[in-house]
C-alpha positions in Angstrom: 117.9 -89.1 -18.6 115.8 -89.3 -15.4 117.8 -92.1 -13.9 121.1 -90.2 -14.5 119.7 -87.2 -12.7 118.6 -89.4 -9.8 122.0 -91.1 -9.6 123.9 -87.8 -9.8 122.6 -86.8 -6.4 121.1 -83.6 -7.9 117.9 -82.7 -6.2 115.0 -83.0 -8.5 111.4 -81.7 -8.1 108.2 -83.0 -9.4 104.4 -83.0 -9.0 101.9 -85.8 -8.6 99.0 -85.9 -11.0 96.1 -88.3 -10.1 93.3 -86.4 -12.0 92.9 -87.3 -15.7 93.4 -83.9 -17.2 96.6 -83.3 -19.3 95.9 -79.6 -19.1 97.0 -79.7 -15.5 100.5 -80.7 -16.6 100.5 -78.2 -19.4 99.7 -75.3 -17.1 101.4 -76.3 -13.8 104.6 -78.2 -14.6 106.8 -75.7 -16.3 110.1 -75.5 -14.4 109.6 -78.8 -12.6 111.8 -81.9 -13.4 109.1 -84.6 -13.5 105.4 -85.4 -13.1 104.3 -88.6 -11.4 101.1 -89.8 -13.1 99.2 -92.0 -10.7 97.3 -94.7 -12.5 96.8 -96.9 -9.5 95.2 -94.6 -6.9 94.2 -91.8 -9.2 91.3 -91.6 -11.7 93.4 -92.2 -14.8 92.8 -94.8 -17.5 95.1 -95.7 -20.3 94.0 -92.9 -22.6 94.4 -90.1 -20.0 97.8 -91.5 -19.0 98.9 -91.4 -22.6 97.7 -87.8 -22.9 99.5 -86.8 -19.8 102.8 -88.4 -21.0 102.4 -86.4 -24.2 101.8 -83.2 -22.2 104.9 -83.8 -20.1 106.9 -84.2 -23.3 105.4 -80.9 -24.6 106.6 -79.0 -21.5 110.0 -80.7 -21.4 109.8 -82.8 -18.2 110.0 -86.4 -17.4 107.0 -88.5 -16.7 106.8 -91.3 -14.2 103.8 -93.6 -14.4 102.4 -95.7 -11.6 100.5 -98.4 -13.4 97.2 -99.9 -12.0 98.6 -103.3 -11.3 101.6 -105.6 -11.9 100.0 -107.7 -14.6 102.4 -108.2 -17.5 99.7 -107.1 -20.0 99.4 -103.8 -18.2 103.1 -103.3 -17.9 103.6 -103.8 -21.6 100.8 -101.6 -22.6 101.8 -98.7 -20.3 105.5 -99.0 -21.3 104.5 -98.2 -24.8 103.5 -94.7 -23.8 107.1 -93.9 -22.9 109.6 -92.6 -25.5 
């Protein structure tokens, strides 16, 4: 799990994705540990974030989502994209 890797002290590497194209993750993220999907400052909407989470699963890396706001409705919606 991602938190276990962080707590272990192992150095992990990731990329930031703020552009709504899951193909970026599919083509650039092999060999990395995680991708940070920026839904607050990036151009993502719910659909593109969901597609990027699916792409990160396909390449076998963790996905970290920065949601657009702290509203409970958004937090619940975006938490549904995670496995």
